[in-house]
C-alpha positions as CSV (number, residue, x, y, z in Angstrom):
1,M,-9.0,16.1,-72.1
2,M,-12.4,16.7,-73.4
3,T,-14.1,14.4,-75.8
4,R,-15.6,15.1,-79.1
5,Q,-18.3,13.3,-80.9
6,A,-16.3,12.4,-84.0
7,P,-13.0,11.1,-82.5
8,R,-13.4,8.6,-79.7
9,A,-14.1,9.5,-76.2
10,G,-11.3,11.2,-74.5
11,G,-8.4,10.3,-76.8
12,R,-6.9,12.8,-79.1
13,G,-10.1,14.7,-79.0
14,G,-11.0,15.0,-75.4
15,G,-13.3,13.0,-73.1
16,Q,-10.3,10.9,-72.2
17,G,-6.9,12.5,-72.4
18,K,-3.2,12.3,-72.6
19,A,-0.6,13.8,-70.3
20,G,1.2,17.2,-70.2
21,A,4.2,19.1,-68.9
22,G,5.3,19.2,-65.2
23,R,8.0,20.4,-62.9
24,R,11.2,19.3,-61.1
25,P,11.6,20.0,-57.4
26,G,11.6,23.7,-56.7
27,E,9.9,24.6,-60.0
28,A,6.3,24.2,-58.9
29,R,4.3,27.0,-57.7
30,G,1.9,26.0,-55.0
31,D,-0.8,28.6,-55.6
32,A,-3.6,29.0,-58.0
33,R,-2.2,32.1,-59.5
34,G,1.2,30.8,-60.5
35,E,3.1,33.6,-62.2
36,R,0.0,35.7,-62.7
37,E,-0.5,38.8,-60.6
38,G,-3.6,40.2,-58.9
39,P,-6.3,38.9,-56.7
40,A,-8.8,36.2,-57.4
41,V,-12.2,37.5,-58.4
42,L,-15.1,35.4,-57.2
43,Y,-18.7,36.2,-57.9
44,G,-22.1,34.4,-57.5
45,W,-23.6,32.8,-54.4
46,H,-21.7,29.5,-54.2
47,P,-18.1,30.8,-55.0
48,V,-18.4,33.7,-52.6
49,A,-20.2,31.9,-49.8
50,E,-17.7,29.1,-49.8
51,A,-14.8,31.5,-49.8
52,L,-16.2,33.4,-46.9
53,R,-16.5,30.0,-45.0
54,N,-12.9,29.1,-45.8
55,P,-10.6,30.4,-43.1
56,N,-7.6,29.8,-45.4
57,R,-8.9,32.3,-48.0
58,E,-7.5,35.8,-47.4
59,L,-10.2,38.3,-48.3
60,R,-9.6,41.8,-49.7
61,R,-13.0,43.3,-50.7
62,L,-16.6,42.2,-50.7
63,L,-19.4,44.0,-52.6
64,A,-23.0,42.9,-52.1
65,T,-26.4,44.1,-52.8
66,E,-28.7,44.6,-49.8
67,N,-30.6,41.4,-50.4
68,A,-27.4,39.4,-51.0
69,A,-25.9,40.7,-47.8
70,L,-28.9,39.8,-45.8
71,R,-28.8,36.3,-47.3
72,L,-25.1,36.0,-46.4
73,A,-25.8,37.0,-42.8
74,E,-28.6,34.4,-42.6
75,E,-26.8,31.5,-44.2
76,V,-23.1,32.1,-43.6
77,G,-23.3,33.9,-40.2
78,A,-20.7,36.3,-39.0
79,L,-18.6,37.5,-41.9
80,R,-14.8,37.9,-41.8
81,I,-15.1,41.0,-43.9
82,A,-17.7,43.7,-43.9
83,P,-19.5,44.0,-47.2
84,E,-19.8,47.2,-49.2
85,I,-23.5,47.6,-50.0
86,V,-24.0,48.4,-53.7
87,R,-26.6,48.3,-56.4
88,P,-26.5,45.3,-58.8
89,G,-25.3,47.6,-61.6
90,T,-22.2,48.4,-59.7
91,I,-21.1,44.7,-59.8
92,T,-22.3,44.3,-63.4
93,G,-20.1,47.2,-64.3
94,L,-17.1,45.4,-62.9
95,L,-17.8,42.0,-64.4
96,G,-19.7,42.7,-67.6
97,P,-23.4,42.2,-68.6
98,D,-23.1,38.4,-69.1
99,A,-21.8,37.6,-65.5
100,V,-24.5,36.0,-63.3
101,H,-23.3,37.5,-60.1
102,Q,-26.4,37.2,-57.9
103,G,-25.4,40.4,-56.1
104,L,-22.0,39.2,-54.8
105,Y,-18.5,40.1,-55.8
106,L,-15.4,39.2,-53.8
107,E,-11.7,40.0,-54.3
108,A,-9.4,37.5,-52.5
109,E,-5.9,36.2,-52.4
110,P,-5.3,33.0,-54.4
111,L,-5.1,29.8,-52.3
112,E,-1.8,28.0,-51.8
113,G,-1.6,24.4,-52.9
114,P,0.4,21.6,-51.2
115,A,4.0,20.8,-52.2
116,F,4.4,17.3,-53.7
117,D,6.5,16.2,-50.7
118,R,3.6,17.0,-48.4
119,L,0.9,15.0,-50.2
120,P,-0.7,12.2,-48.2
121,D,0.1,8.6,-49.1
122,D,-3.4,8.0,-50.4
123,A,-3.5,11.2,-52.5
124,V,-5.6,11.4,-55.7
125,L,-4.6,14.1,-58.1
126,L,-5.9,15.4,-61.4
127,A,-3.3,16.7,-63.9
128,L,-4.6,19.0,-66.7
129,D,-2.7,19.1,-69.9
130,Q,-3.4,22.5,-71.6
131,I,-7.1,22.6,-70.9
132,T,-7.7,26.2,-71.6
133,D,-11.5,26.7,-71.4
134,P,-12.3,28.2,-67.9
135,H,-15.8,26.7,-68.0
136,N,-14.4,23.2,-68.5
137,V,-11.7,23.6,-65.9
138,G,-14.3,25.0,-63.5
139,A,-16.5,22.0,-64.1
140,I,-13.5,19.7,-63.4
141,V,-12.9,21.5,-60.2
142,R,-16.5,21.0,-59.1
143,T,-16.2,17.3,-60.0
144,A,-13.0,17.0,-58.1
145,A,-14.5,18.6,-55.0
146,A,-17.4,16.1,-55.2
147,F,-15.0,13.1,-55.3
148,G,-12.6,14.5,-52.6
149,V,-9.6,14.9,-55.0
150,T,-6.5,16.0,-53.1
151,A,-5.3,18.7,-55.6
152,I,-5.3,19.6,-59.3
153,V,-1.9,20.0,-61.0
154,T,-1.8,22.5,-63.9
155,T,0.7,24.6,-65.7
156,A,1.4,28.3,-65.3
157,R,1.0,28.8,-69.1
158,H,-1.8,27.4,-71.3
159,S,-4.3,27.2,-68.5
160,P,-6.9,29.6,-67.0
161,A,-6.3,31.3,-63.7
162,A,-8.4,30.2,-60.7
163,T,-10.6,33.3,-60.9
164,G,-13.7,34.7,-62.6
165,V,-15.5,32.4,-65.0
166,L,-13.5,29.4,-63.8
167,A,-14.4,30.1,-60.1
168,K,-18.1,30.6,-61.0
169,S,-18.2,27.3,-63.0
170,A,-16.5,25.5,-60.0
171,S,-19.5,26.6,-57.8
172,G,-17.4,26.8,-54.7
173,G,-15.2,23.9,-55.5
174,L,-12.0,26.1,-55.5
175,E,-12.2,26.2,-51.7
176,H,-11.9,22.5,-51.4
177,V,-9.5,21.4,-54.2
178,P,-6.2,23.4,-54.2
179,F,-4.3,24.0,-57.4
180,V,-0.6,23.1,-57.7
181,V,0.8,25.3,-60.5
182,V,3.9,23.9,-62.2
183,R,6.2,25.2,-65.0
184,N,6.4,21.9,-66.8
185,L,3.8,19.1,-66.5
186,A,5.9,16.3,-67.8
187,E,8.6,16.9,-65.2
188,A,5.9,17.1,-62.5
189,L,4.6,13.8,-63.6
190,I,8.1,12.3,-63.5
191,E,8.5,13.6,-59.9
192,L,5.1,12.2,-58.9
193,G,6.1,8.8,-60.4
194,E,9.3,8.8,-58.3
195,R,7.1,9.4,-55.3
196,G,5.1,6.3,-56.0
197,F,2.1,7.7,-57.8
198,T,0.4,5.7,-60.6
199,R,0.0,8.0,-63.5
200,V,-3.1,7.2,-65.6
201,G,-3.7,9.1,-68.8
202,L,-7.0,9.1,-70.6
203,D,-7.1,8.3,-74.3
204,S,-10.1,7.0,-76.3
205,E,-7.8,4.7,-78.3
206,A,-5.9,3.2,-75.4
207,P,-5.7,-0.6,-75.2
208,E,-6.7,-0.8,-71.5
209,T,-10.1,0.1,-70.0
210,L,-10.6,1.8,-66.7
211,D,-12.0,-1.4,-65.3
212,A,-8.7,-3.2,-66.2
213,V,-6.7,-0.5,-64.4
214,G,-8.8,-0.6,-61.3
215,P,-8.7,1.6,-58.1
216,R,-5.3,2.5,-56.7
217,A,-3.5,5.2,-54.7
218,P,-1.6,7.4,-54.7
219,L,-3.0,8.2,-58.1
220,V,-2.7,10.9,-60.8
221,V,-5.4,11.0,-63.5
222,V,-4.1,12.9,-66.5
223,L,-6.6,14.7,-68.7
224,G,-6.0,16.4,-72.1
225,A,-7.6,19.2,-74.0
226,E,-10.5,18.7,-76.4
227,G,-9.4,18.1,-79.9
228,K,-5.7,17.6,-79.0
229,G,-5.9,15.2,-76.2
230,L,-2.6,14.6,-74.3
231,R,0.6,15.7,-75.8
232,Q,3.2,13.1,-76.7
233,R,5.6,14.1,-73.9
234,T,2.8,13.8,-71.4
235,R,1.8,10.4,-72.7
236,E,5.4,9.2,-72.2
237,C,5.2,10.2,-68.6
238,C,2.1,8.1,-67.8
239,D,2.4,4.5,-66.5
240,V,-0.7,3.4,-68.3
241,M,-3.1,4.9,-70.9
242,A,-6.7,3.9,-70.4
243,R,-10.1,4.6,-72.0
244,I,-13.7,4.7,-70.9
245,P,-15.4,1.6,-72.4
246,F,-18.3,3.2,-74.2
247,R,-21.0,1.0,-75.7
248,G,-23.3,3.5,-77.4
249,A,-23.2,5.4,-80.6
250,I,-21.7,8.5,-79.0
251,Q,-18.0,7.8,-78.2
252,S,-17.1,11.0,-76.5
253,L,-17.9,13.1,-73.4
254,N,-17.2,16.5,-72.0
255,V,-13.9,16.5,-70.1
256,S,-15.6,17.1,-66.7
257,N,-18.0,14.2,-67.3
258,A,-15.1,12.0,-68.3
259,A,-13.2,13.0,-65.2
260,A,-16.1,12.0,-63.0
261,I,-16.4,8.6,-64.6
262,T,-12.7,8.1,-64.3
263,L,-12.5,9.1,-60.7
264,Y,-15.4,6.8,-59.8
265,A,-13.6,3.9,-61.5
266,L,-10.1,4.5,-60.1
267,M,-10.5,6.1,-56.7
268,P,-10.0,3.6,-53.8
269,R,-13.3,2.7,-52.1
270,A,-13.6,4.0,-48.5
């Protein structure tokens, strides 16, 4: 659900999206790995520090430069895992030359997400319909953490794993917003609708504005990929399609920015 400059914000080009494929009971995977194997790789100060602070994150291996280890001891306190002190080049060799690791590298188990039947009555979810860019998904996670989103629903296929670049872009947000990985997004949206969730899909050409929809809970905001927007089957599983009422010459936004505006407009006020 990213937006482009040519098509209108969100719609079939992004910025505001359409819905995707979900799951029936028993088909969802409540972890950020879904069907993918291997540990989550976290690097950089915020992702690693937040993971170390999170008692629910099972840790496997921590590499740190001497300076980074000292900073962790000062700012995080007693660590749940002893760091292996290494030179910066050791971590660069694991991640590649473009990774901004700040002297920290952590391997950990993926976090488990909540089952649909355990979501609170006032839950607010984001559902991602084939948004594949890990930078974009990571930025959405960071936005979701800032707004107190309950969980992010995504699919096992056509979505990035909650590791590496995504985790770095989320800047620690992965520790606060769990992923619920499903096989089929449409079926997941159907189930959520049966559980009383209002399903709002973003589309730049939608007849309703976010103001007209207004805050509500429980809520699922459905975001589509840039260029494609929401798939038709996803749209059919939404209760309402809505758009951001832009007034300027640019009629599109990055998907994480659109997510932030939508959450501000639709989340119930405290």
